[in-house]
DODREN-207621 format. One record per residue (C-alpha): residue number from 1; residue in three letters; chain; x, z, y. Coordinates in steps of 0.02 Angstrom, whole numbers, plus 50000, padded with zeros to 5 digits. Example, Ala and Ser with C-alpha at 12.3 -4.5 7.8 and 13.67 -1.06 7.14 Angstrom:
2
 num residuo cadena     X     Z     Y
   1     Ala      A 50615 50390 49775
   2     Ser      A 50684 50357 49947
This chain:
532
 num residuo cadena     X     Z     Y
   1     Met      A 49995 49996 50001
   2     Arg      A 50070 49959 50175
   3     Asp      A 50108 50072 50309
   4     Glu      A 49980 50090 50451
   5     Asn      A 50103 50082 50585
   6     Glu      A 50178 49928 50519
   7     Ile      A 50026 49837 50512
   8     Ile      A 49982 49889 50694
   9     Ala      A 50150 49825 50745
  10     Glu      A 50127 49664 50670
  11     Leu      A 49953 49650 50752
  12     Asn      A 50029 49689 50911
  13     Glu      A 50149 49550 50895
  14     Phe      A 50018 49429 50845
  15     Ser      A 49905 49473 50996
  16     Ser      A 50040 49446 51124
  17     His      A 50043 49255 51079
  18     Ser      A 49984 49148 51218
  19     Asp      A 49848 49069 51116
  20     Phe      A 49788 49227 51040
  21     Leu      A 49608 49216 51134
  22     Thr      A 49589 49055 51038
  23     Ile      A 49631 49141 50878
  24     Leu      A 49500 49275 50921
  25     Leu      A 49360 49158 50961
  26     Tyr      A 49397 49059 50797
  27     Leu      A 49392 49223 50706
  28     Val      A 49219 49263 50786
  29     Gly      A 49150 49092 50732
  30     Glu      A 49215 49127 50557
  31     Asn      A 49155 49301 50536
  32     Leu      A 49009 49330 50654
  33     Asn      A 48920 49173 50680
  34     Cys      A 48801 49104 50558
  35     Ser      A 48627 49020 50545
  36     Thr      A 48471 49146 50533
  37     Asp      A 48437 49093 50347
  38     Gln      A 48604 49150 50302
  39     Leu      A 48593 49323 50374
  40     Ala      A 48510 49403 50220
  41     Thr      A 48639 49315 50100
  42     Arg      A 48810 49326 50181
  43     Asn      A 48952 49424 50089
  44     Phe      A 48988 49542 50229
  45     Arg      A 49120 49632 50126
  46     Ala      A 49235 49479 50139
  47     Leu      A 49213 49465 50315
  48     Leu      A 49277 49559 50478
  49     Asn      A 49132 49664 50566
  50     Glu      A 49096 49676 50742
  51     Asn      A 49211 49829 50766
  52     Glu      A 49359 49745 50679
  53     Ile      A 49347 49597 50792
  54     Thr      A 49325 49707 50946
  55     Phe      A 49472 49806 50899
  56     Leu      A 49577 49641 50903
  57     Phe      A 49516 49606 51065
  58     Gly      A 49575 49779 51122
  59     Leu      A 49746 49736 51062
  60     Trp      A 49738 49574 51159
  61     Leu      A 49692 49653 51308
  62     Lys      A 49836 49765 51303
  63     Asn      A 49960 49620 51252
  64     Arg      A 49881 49475 51336
  65     His      A 50011 49463 51488
  66     Lys      A 50161 49437 51374
  67     Lys      A 50118 49266 51324
  68     Val      A 50238 49237 51175
  69     Tyr      A 50239 49058 51115
  70     Ser      A 50214 49021 50923
  71     Lys      A 50240 48861 50825
  72     Asp      A 50121 48907 50687
  73     Ser      A 49946 48838 50678
  74     Phe      A 49816 48954 50758
  75     Lys      A 49706 48940 50594
  76     Val      A 49859 48994 50487
  77     Arg      A 49890 49140 50602
  78     Ala      A 49699 49188 50600
  79     Gly      A 49718 49190 50405
  80     Lys      A 49872 49316 50419
  81     Ile      A 49773 49423 50543
  82     His      A 49615 49430 50442
  83     Lys      A 49729 49492 50290
  84     Leu      A 49816 49618 50402
  85     Met      A 49640 49690 50455
  86     Asp      A 49590 49694 50266
  87     Asp      A 49765 49787 50228
  88     Tyr      A 49739 49910 50386
  89     His      A 49568 49971 50308
  90     Leu      A 49652 50006 50139
  91     Thr      A 49792 50112 50220
  92     Phe      A 49648 50248 50254
  93     Leu      A 49611 50267 50065
  94     Lys      A 49775 50367 50038
  95     His      A 49715 50497 50166
  96     Phe      A 49542 50514 50078
  97     Pro      A 49519 50671 49945
  98     Lys      A 49479 50616 49775
  99     Pro      A 49310 50649 49713
 100     Gly      A 49326 50759 49546
 101     Glu      A 49503 50818 49598
 102     Thr      A 49444 50955 49715
 103     Glu      A 49304 51068 49722
 104     Asn      A 49273 51045 49901
 105     Phe      A 49274 50855 49905
 106     His      A 49150 50838 50053
 107     Leu      A 49227 50978 50150
 108     Glu      A 49403 50900 50132
 109     Phe      A 49331 50732 50182
 110     Arg      A 49244 50788 50345
 111     Thr      A 49395 50883 50397
 112     Asn      A 49510 50741 50378
 113     Pro      A 49538 50648 50538
 114     Ala      A 49578 50474 50447
 115     Ser      A 49413 50489 50353
 116     Val      A 49314 50532 50505
 117     Arg      A 49393 50380 50599
 118     Glu      A 49359 50269 50448
 119     Thr      A 49169 50315 50424
 120     Val      A 49139 50281 50613
 121     Phe      A 49227 50121 50628
 122     Tyr      A 49189 50043 50459
 123     Gly      A 49002 50099 50446
 124     Pro      A 48859 49995 50456
 125     Ser      A 48788 49920 50625
 126     Gly      A 48699 50044 50718
 127     Ala      A 48567 49925 50798
 128     Tyr      A 48539 49740 50835
 129     Asp      A 48577 49665 50996
 130     Tyr      A 48395 49631 51045
 131     Gln      A 48358 49812 51011
 132     Phe      A 48479 49867 51149
 133     Val      A 48373 49752 51261
 134     Asn      A 48211 49800 51194
 135     Phe      A 48236 49983 51244
 136     Leu      A 48342 49962 51401
 137     Glu      A 48204 49974 51537
 138     Thr      A 48122 50118 51445
 139     Lys      A 48274 50221 51426
 140     Tyr      A 48325 50204 51611
 141     Ser      A 48146 50198 51684
 142     Arg      A 48166 50361 51772
 143     Asp      A 48343 50320 51838
 144     Lys      A 48308 50145 51904
 145     Asn      A 48304 50184 52094
 146     Trp      A 48475 50264 52073
 147     Leu      A 48536 50114 51981
 148     Ile      A 48480 49994 52112
 149     Ala      A 48543 50100 52259
 150     Asn      A 48714 50145 52193
 151     Lys      A 48751 49996 52074
 152     Asn      A 48638 49852 52119
 153     Tyr      A 48586 49855 51931
 154     Asn      A 48413 49794 51908
 155     Leu      A 48347 49835 51738
 156     Gly      A 48243 49681 51718
 157     Asp      A 48378 49570 51774
 158     Ala      A 48498 49642 51659
 159     Lys      A 48380 49621 51514
 160     Asn      A 48339 49434 51568
 161     Leu      A 48536 49406 51585
 162     Tyr      A 48560 49445 51405
 163     Ile      A 48415 49343 51350
 164     Ser      A 48473 49191 51438
 165     Leu      A 48664 49202 51385
 166     Lys      A 48619 49227 51201
 167     Ser      A 48498 49094 51198
 168     Ile      A 48626 48969 51288
 169     Ile      A 48760 49023 51164
 170     Asn      A 48633 48997 51008
 171     Phe      A 48585 48824 51089
 172     Lys      A 48772 48776 51108
 173     Leu      A 48820 48833 50934
 174     Asn      A 48663 48723 50862
 175     Val      A 48677 48573 50972
 176     Lys      A 48849 48544 51053
 177     Asp      A 49018 48512 50958
 178     Phe      A 49161 48592 51036
 179     Gly      A 49294 48555 50901
 180     Asp      A 49430 48679 50933
 181     Asp      A 49389 48709 51113
 182     Phe      A 49318 48884 51071
 183     Ile      A 49340 48947 51242
 184     Ser      A 49210 48827 51314
 185     Leu      A 49090 48874 51188
 186     Tyr      A 49084 49047 51253
 187     Ser      A 49119 49014 51439
 188     Phe      A 48986 49011 51579
 189     Asn      A 49057 48920 51741
 190     Phe      A 49001 48998 51910
 191     Asn      A 48923 48833 51949
 192     Asn      A 48778 48868 51835
 193     Tyr      A 48593 48839 51858
 194     Ile      A 48552 49013 51786
 195     Phe      A 48671 49089 51914
 196     Lys      A 48589 48994 52054
 197     Lys      A 48414 49041 52000
 198     Asn      A 48461 49217 51967
 199     Pro      A 48598 49283 52090
 200     Asn      A 48595 49455 52035
 201     Phe      A 48656 49393 51851
 202     Thr      A 48826 49373 51921
 203     Lys      A 48825 49555 52006
 204     Ile      A 48784 49626 51833
 205     Leu      A 48920 49525 51743
 206     Asp      A 49051 49582 51880
 207     Ser      A 49003 49759 51836
 208     Leu      A 49047 49730 51653
 209     Ser      A 49202 49617 51670
 210     Phe      A 49388 49627 51694
 211     Gly      A 49496 49496 51779
 212     Glu      A 49642 49396 51715
 213     Asn      A 49773 49501 51803
 214     Glu      A 49705 49670 51764
 215     Ile      A 49819 49789 51658
 216     Leu      A 49711 49876 51535
 217     Asn      A 49715 49963 51357
 218     Gln      A 49894 50016 51378
 219     Asp      A 49875 50168 51273
 220     Phe      A 49763 50072 51135
 221     Asn      A 49844 50084 50963
 222     Gly      A 49724 50133 50833
 223     Ile      A 49533 50120 50795
 224     Gly      A 49498 50289 50859
 225     Asp      A 49571 50256 51032
 226     Leu      A 49466 50209 51188
 227     Asn      A 49442 50024 51194
 228     Gln      A 49415 49960 51364
 229     Phe      A 49351 49799 51284
 230     Lys      A 49193 49885 51241
 231     Ile      A 49157 49947 51408
 232     Lys      A 49194 49791 51488
 233     Pro      A 49172 49641 51359
 234     Val      A 49164 49500 51495
 235     Ile      A 49317 49401 51536
 236     Lys      A 49320 49341 51721
 237     Thr      A 49426 49198 51761
 238     Asp      A 49438 49088 51921
 239     Thr      A 49296 48986 51877
 240     Ser      A 49205 49062 51733
 241     Tyr      A 49139 49210 51630
 242     Ile      A 49192 49209 51454
 243     Ile      A 49080 49312 51331
 244     Pro      A 49144 49302 51159
 245     Leu      A 49051 49453 51087
 246     Pro      A 48866 49447 51135
 247     Tyr      A 48833 49610 51035
 248     Ser      A 48959 49693 51138
 249     Leu      A 48882 49633 51302
 250     Ala      A 48710 49700 51230
 251     Glu      A 48793 49868 51199
 252     Ala      A 48876 49887 51368
 253     Ile      A 48716 49841 51456
 254     Tyr      A 48623 49977 51359
 255     Asp      A 48754 50114 51371
 256     Ser      A 48855 50085 51542
 257     Pro      A 48720 50151 51661
 258     Phe      A 48717 50316 51585
 259     Tyr      A 48910 50345 51604
 260     Trp      A 48901 50271 51790
 261     Met      A 48761 50413 51826
 262     Ile      A 48862 50549 51755
 263     Asp      A 49003 50497 51863
 264     Asp      A 48894 50549 52013
 265     Lys      A 48901 50734 52013
 266     Lys      A 48753 50754 52128
 267     Tyr      A 48638 50651 52008
 268     Arg      A 48727 50707 51842
 269     Asn      A 48598 50851 51795
 270     Lys      A 48448 50739 51829
 271     Ala      A 48523 50596 51732
 272     Gln      A 48549 50704 51580
 273     Lys      A 48370 50776 51595
 274     Asn      A 48297 50610 51612
 275     Arg      A 48394 50548 51457
 276     Gly      A 48325 50704 51356
 277     Asp      A 48150 50679 51415
 278     Ile      A 48146 50488 51383
 279     Ala      A 48212 50505 51206
 280     Glu      A 48050 50598 51163
 281     Gln      A 47942 50484 51254
 282     Ile      A 48020 50339 51151
 283     Val      A 47993 50412 50989
 284     Ala      A 47810 50456 51032
 285     Glu      A 47782 50277 51082
 286     Leu      A 47851 50203 50932
 287     Leu      A 47739 50312 50819
 288     Ser      A 47591 50263 50917
 289     Lys      A 47610 50081 50869
 290     Lys      A 47538 50123 50699
 291     Ile      A 47467 50297 50715
 292     Asp      A 47319 50366 50829
 293     Ser      A 47393 50431 50979
 294     Asn      A 47269 50577 50964
 295     Leu      A 47374 50633 50814
 296     Ile      A 47539 50632 50899
 297     His      A 47593 50782 51000
 298     Ser      A 47748 50796 51116
 299     Glu      A 47838 50964 51174
 300     Val      A 47744 51076 51073
 301     Glu      A 47789 51268 51056
 302     Val      A 47761 51353 50903
 303     Lys      A 47713 51538 50938
 304     Glu      A 47700 51688 50816
 305     Val      A 47616 51806 50945
 306     Lys      A 47574 51763 51129
 307     Ala      A 47740 51824 51197
 308     Thr      A 47849 51747 51064
 309     Thr      A 47895 51573 51054
 310     Val      A 47977 51532 50882
 311     Thr      A 48041 51367 50920
 312     Asp      A 48007 51197 51009
 313     Ile      A 47946 51042 50922
 314     Asp      A 47990 50884 51011
 315     Val      A 47857 50767 50937
 316     Cys      A 47743 50802 50788
 317     Val      A 47602 50708 50694
 318     Val      A 47463 50792 50607
 319     Lys      A 47339 50725 50494
 320     Asp      A 47231 50785 50340
 321     Gly      A 47344 50946 50325
 322     Lys      A 47505 50852 50337
 323     Met      A 47632 50868 50474
 324     Leu      A 47794 50759 50521
 325     Ile      A 47908 50835 50640
 326     Phe      A 48034 50734 50739
 327     Gln      A 48165 50827 50835
 328     Val      A 48251 50713 50958
 329     Lys      A 48414 50728 51029
 330     Ser      A 48513 50626 51158
 331     Lys      A 48684 50683 51100
 332     Arg      A 48809 50560 51038
 333     Leu      A 48986 50559 50962
 334     Ser      A 49122 50579 51094
 335     Gln      A 49278 50480 51098
 336     Leu      A 49377 50632 51030
 337     Ser      A 49266 50636 50880
 338     Lys      A 49288 50443 50845
 339     Asn      A 49477 50471 50855
 340     Gly      A 49456 50615 50724
 341     Asp      A 49471 50763 50819
 342     Ile      A 49385 50881 50689
 343     Glu      A 49336 51017 50806
 344     Thr      A 49247 50897 50917
 345     Phe      A 49176 50806 50774
 346     Glu      A 49086 50961 50705
 347     Lys      A 49034 51006 50873
 348     Asp      A 48962 50838 50909
 349     Phe      A 48867 50834 50747
 350     Lys      A 48800 51018 50766
 351     Leu      A 48723 50972 50930
 352     Ala      A 48662 50791 50875
 353     Val      A 48585 50846 50702
 354     Lys      A 48628 51022 50630
 355     Asp      A 48535 51112 50785
 356     Ala      A 48396 50981 50778
 357     Tyr      A 48369 51016 50590
 358     Asp      A 48378 51203 50611
 359     Gln      A 48244 51190 50747
 360     Ala      A 48134 51084 50654
 361     Thr      A 48127 51178 50489
 362     Leu      A 48127 51354 50562
 363     Pro      A 47944 51373 50575
 364     Tyr      A 47895 51301 50403
 365     Glu      A 47855 51455 50323
 366     Leu      A 47749 51519 50470
 367     Ile      A 47654 51355 50479
 368     Leu      A 47621 51336 50299
 369     Ser      A 47562 51522 50292
 370     Asn      A 47446 51487 50448
 371     Lys      A 47531 51628 50540
 372     Cys      A 47560 51544 50703
 373     Tyr      A 47485 51429 50829
 374     Phe      A 47530 51286 50942
 375     Gln      A 47529 51250 51123
 376     Tyr      A 47599 51120 51241
 377     Lys      A 47756 51180 51327
 378     Glu      A 47715 51123 51498
 379     Ser      A 47537 51150 51518
 380     Gly      A 47521 51296 51409
 381     Glu      A 47364 51218 51329
 382     Arg      A 47324 51273 51155
 383     Ile      A 47321 51138 51020
 384     Glu      A 47189 51153 50890
 385     Leu      A 47272 51089 50725
 386     Pro      A 47200 51095 50545
 387     Lys      A 47287 51201 50410
 388     Ile      A 47450 51120 50367
 389     Asn      A 47489 51109 50178
 390     Glu      A 47635 50994 50184
 391     Ile      A 47787 50962 50308
 392     Tyr      A 47922 50846 50324
 393     Cys      A 48047 50806 50464
 394     Ala      A 48176 50692 50536
 395     Cys      A 48312 50706 50668
 396     Val      A 48316 50565 50797
 397     Val      A 48450 50523 50920
 398     Leu      A 48431 50408 51069
 399     Asp      A 48593 50300 51049
 400     Ser      A 48670 50199 50910
 401     Tyr      A 48759 50325 50785
 402     Ala      A 48790 50199 50645
 403     Ser      A 48881 50331 50534
 404     Ile      A 48749 50464 50555
 405     Thr      A 48687 50457 50379
 406     Ala      A 48858 50473 50296
 407     His      A 48891 50614 50409
 408     Thr      A 48741 50700 50368
 409     Arg      A 48780 50685 50176
 410     Leu      A 48954 50769 50210
 411     Phe      A 48890 50910 50310
 412     Phe      A 48744 50938 50202
 413     Gln      A 48812 50926 50030
 414     Glu      A 48798 51106 49984
 415     Glu      A 48619 51121 50050
 416     Lys      A 48456 51100 49945
 417     Val      A 48397 50951 50051
 418     Thr      A 48502 50816 50142
 419     Pro      A 48400 50786 50301
 420     Ile      A 48327 50624 50367
 421     Thr      A 48427 50577 50515
 422     Met      A 48411 50408 50614
 423     Ser      A 48422 50323 50790
 424     Ile      A 48274 50260 50876
 425     Phe      A 48328 50090 50827
 426     Asp      A 48307 50129 50640
 427     Leu      A 48140 50226 50686
 428     Glu      A 48075 50063 50772
 429     Ile      A 48116 49962 50612
 430     Ile      A 48031 50085 50507
 431     Met      A 47879 50097 50613
 432     Glu      A 47870 49903 50603
 433     Tyr      A 47857 49908 50416
 434     Ser      A 47740 50065 50399
 435     Asp      A 47556 50025 50390
 436     Asn      A 47486 50192 50455
 437     Phe      A 47527 50376 50444
 438     Asp      A 47495 50396 50269
 439     Ser      A 47636 50272 50223
 440     Leu      A 47751 50345 50337
 441     Phe      A 47718 50514 50270
 442     Asp      A 47735 50445 50095
 443     Tyr      A 47910 50378 50135
 444     Phe      A 47969 50538 50217
 445     Lys      A 47903 50638 50074
 446     Lys      A 47995 50542 49930
 447     Arg      A 48144 50520 50044
 448     Thr      A 48162 50717 50071
 449     Gln      A 48111 50756 49889
 450     Asn      A 48247 50631 49829
 451     Ser      A 48380 50672 49957
 452     Lys      A 48512 50717 49816
 453     Tyr      A 48471 50586 49700
 454     Phe      A 48475 50426 49808
 455     Ile      A 48624 50381 49905
 456     Ala      A 48642 50253 50054
 457     Asp      A 48760 50219 50196
 458     Ser      A 48614 50208 50321
 459     Glu      A 48434 50251 50335
 460     Leu      A 48391 50076 50324
 461     Gly      A 48469 50071 50158
 462     Phe      A 48362 50217 50100
 463     Phe      A 48207 50121 50186
 464     Gly      A 48245 49956 50104
 465     Gly      A 48265 50041 49937
 466     Tyr      A 48087 50127 49973
 467     Leu      A 48010 49958 50004
 468     Arg      A 48079 49883 49841
 469     Thr      A 48058 50031 49720
 470     Lys      A 47953 50165 49821
 471     Leu      A 48110 50271 49783
 472     Gln      A 48040 50299 49598
 473     Arg      A 48181 50384 49492
 474     Arg      A 48261 50287 49352
 475     Pro      A 48261 50349 49171
 476     Asn      A 48428 50416 49109
 477     Ser      A 48509 50422 49282
 478     Asp      A 48574 50575 49377
 479     Leu      A 48609 50472 49543
 480     Val      A 48558 50303 49615
 481     Ala      A 48661 50226 49762
 482     Phe      A 48591 50087 49868
 483     Asp      A 48717 49963 49920
 484     Ala      A 48704 49870 50091
 485     Asp      A 48600 49724 50022
 486     Phe      A 48449 49851 50043
 487     Ala      A 48477 49866 50229
 488     Gln      A 48536 49684 50243
 489     Arg      A 48364 49622 50214
 490     Phe      A 48309 49672 50382
 491     Asp      A 48434 49548 50453
 492     Leu      A 48318 49406 50415
 493     Asp      A 48144 49493 50388
 494     Tyr      A 48160 49590 50558
 495     Tyr      A 48298 49521 50659
 496     Lys      A 48253 49334 50651
 497     Pro      A 48081 49350 50716
 498     Leu      A 48143 49477 50852
 499     Met      A 48272 49354 50914
 500     Glu      A 48150 49206 50918
 501     Lys      A 48021 49315 51008
 502     Tyr      A 48149 49333 51157
 503     Glu      A 48221 49152 51145
 504     Met      A 48066 49056 51119
 505     Asn      A 48031 49086 51313
 506     Phe      A 48201 49023 51378
 507     Pro      A 48157 48837 51390
 508     Glu      A 48016 48893 51510
 509     Ser      A 48147 48982 51622
 510     Ile      A 48254 48823 51643
 511     Lys      A 48109 48692 51656
 512     Asn      A 48127 48656 51834
 513     Ile      A 48306 48621 51835
 514     Gly      A 48356 48463 51935
 515     Arg      A 48464 48316 51875
 516     Asn      A 48594 48365 52009
 517     Asp      A 48584 48552 51972
 518     Tyr      A 48741 48610 51875
 519     Cys      A 48696 48617 51679
 520     Phe      A 48631 48786 51623
 521     Cys      A 48750 48789 51476
 522     Gly      A 48888 48844 51577
 523     Ser      A 49000 48688 51578
 524     Gly      A 49014 48669 51762
 525     Ile      A 48949 48493 51751
 526     Lys      A 48788 48422 51828
 527     Phe      A 48644 48433 51707
 528     Lys      A 48622 48235 51717
 529     Lys      A 48794 48212 51647
 530     Cys      A 48779 48366 51518
 531     Cys      A 48627 48427 51429
 532     Gly      A 48502 48320 51516
C-alpha cells in the first residue's frame, strides 16, 4: 500500500501543470456527466465522486500559478490521476480497526481521525443539486432583507441563476460538440443574453467566484482541510465565468448566505434563531404534503404537571393512537470535525443528533402511560390528543450531512436502538414516496424495530430497501446490508423528474432573444451565428 504523503506529493506535481484545468474538466465529463437514463445503472464504485473531483480542484487552486509544462497527453495524465485518487482512498484502510480483532471496534473507529475523515469525504451525496435550489428561498425567507441590503443577494435571482446555468450546460452537453475544448463547455462569456436580461446574475456569481490572480488554498493538503473551491466554485477570467461543477455552485448558493450573516456580529444571533425556527417550519411543511395539517403540531411542550416541562417536541404527528416525533436541529459538522478532530466531532454529533434523540425519547414512558399533557410552547394553548399507544421518532438536520447514518451507527452501536437520522433532503424524498401518515408510520416502525438487523450507508438506502422489501427479515440471516444500489434508484425515479420540472421552463425564459443578442449558451458569439 502506497504512502499517503507520497500520493499527495504526486498530485501536487500534476496539479501544477499548465493544462491541469483541462485535465480536471475531462475528469468531470468522464466521472460525473451522464444521460438521465444512465443515472440508476452507473457503476459509481469505479468513478471518482464529487468530493474527489472537488479535492483535485482544490489542489489546482493551490498550485495553478506554477504552470509547469508537460509533454504527456492530458488523457494519459488523467488516467494516472484517477489511479492516484483510488490509491489515496486505500491509504485510509490501514488506519481502520479490524472488526472482530477488538471488542470496541466502533469506539475505536469513531475515535480514529483517519476513519472520521474517510466517512465524511467518501460518504454518499447528501442531497441533489435541485434540492438545494428547492429549499433556498424557504431557508432564508426570514433573512432576505439582510441579504439584499448587505450582499445584494436576491434569493429568487440566485435560484433562477442556477436553473439557467444548469439548463444551459445540459443543453450544451446534448446539442453541441466541443471536442477537447472542455473549457468552452463550462464557460459563460460576460456577453451573454441571460446576463443582459438578468443583471443580478453576475453580482451573485461575483460573490461566489475567484479571479485568475488570487492566491488561495496555500494550506490545503488533505481531504479534511478547508477547500476554498467549495466556497467559491466559480472561476472568473477576463471575459468569462467558468463553472465546472454545477453541484458545488448549487451547494454554495445554499450554504454561503448563512456564513455571511454570522460574520455580521450585530445580526448573528438573529440569523441563528431564524435558522432553527425555519428548520422546524420546513419539516412541518414537508409532512403536510401527504398528511392532514390538523394532525401536525409544532413547538409542543410535554408537561407532567403545570409547572414542569419534561421536554419540547419540535414537530409531531398524531393519528389513531400513533405518534411520530421529529426533533429538528440546525447544527452541522464543523471543519475541525471533517478534519478528524475527535473532540469537536463528538461535540458536533452530540448537538446534531444525540441531544435531539434524547429529547425525543425522554417523554416516551409518560406519554404511553398517559401521565402528561401537551401544549403549544408559544401560546400556552393546551392540545387535546387521543391516548397514544405507539411512538417512533427521527432526528432531522437542516443541511446536507451525508455521513449522518454511518456516524449514528458508530455512536449507538451499544444501544438497543439505532435512531433514524436524516436531513430535510432525505425527508423530502421519503414524503414524495409516502402515501399518507399510515405508510410513513409503517416505515418508521419497521425501520426502528429492525435498526440492528438492517444496515445501510444512508437513510435513502434504508428507504429504498423498504420500498422493495418492506423491511421483511430474511430466513437464516442475522444481519442484512443494503448496498448503495438501494439508494441509487432515486437518481432516476426522483431526480430526473425534479430536473425536468425546473429545466422545462428554461426555453420560455429565452424566447425573446434577438438575432443580434449574444447567445444564451455563453459562447460570446451573437445568437444568429451560434445557437440560432
